[in-house]
N, C-alpha and C positions, 0 to 999 in steps of 0.2 A: 688118326694115328698112322695109317698106312700111307696116306698122302704125304705126311710129314717126312716119313722115312724115305719115300720115293723121291721127294724133292731133294733131300740131303744127298742121297746117292747120286742123282743126276747132276746136281750142281757141283759136287766134288770133281766129277769128270770134266765138266765145263771149265772149272777153275784151273785145272791142271794145264789145259790148252792155252790159257791166257786170254786177257781182255781183247787185245788187238785181233786175234784170230776169231774169237767169238763174234765181235762186231763186224769184221769184214766178211766172214762167212755168211752170216744171216743177212746183212745188208746187200751183199752180192746176189744172194738168191732173190730177194725182194726186187732189186734193180733189174735182174734178168726177167722176172715175171712182168714187170712194168714194160720193159722193152718188147717182150714177146706180145703182150697185149696190145701195145700201140701198133706194132707191125701187122698183126692179124686183123685188128680193127680197121686199119687203113686199107688193107686188101679188100675187105668186104664193103668199104664205102665207095669203091670205084665201080663203074658200070661194067667194064671188061678188064681182063688181065693185061691187055695190050696198053691200056691207059695208065697202068701202074708203073711207076718208075722208082725203084729202090734207091738209086743213086741220087735222085733229085731230093728225096726226103731224108737222106742219111744224116745231115746235120741236125734235123729235128729229132731223129731217133737217138742220136748221141746226147742231145740236151735232155731228153726225157729220161734216158738211162742215168745220166749223172745227177739229175735232180732227184729222182727217186732214190738213188744210192745215197746221196747226202742226207736226205730226210730220214731214211731207214737207219743210217749210221748213227744219227743223233738219237733216234728212238732206242736203238739197242745199247748205246752208251748209258742212257738213262735207266734202261731195264737192267743192265749189269749192276748198277748201284743199288737198285731196289732189291735185286736178288741177293746181293752181298749182305744187305741189312737183314733180310729175312733169314738168310743162312746163319748169320752170327746170332740172331735172336733165338733161332731154334736150337742152336748148339748150347746156348747159355741155359736153356730150360732143363 
């Protein structure tokens, strides 16, 4: 019962902000985490920091960021629809 009320309360706030903002905010966070993970991972894969070249791998980082951003955006668009269904179902009860 409490979970239901909590979901309704949180989803009303999310709905007011709108679908594009919801999707872009969440997908942007996930894309940023993916980018940070790939940069940190590549730093630790090199023998020394002098061998590390950020500029050389910048196109790869951009591709990783955009790829993760696209996949996350699709996921959150799907999640929006599921949450809308759940919200309307809970309000009808």
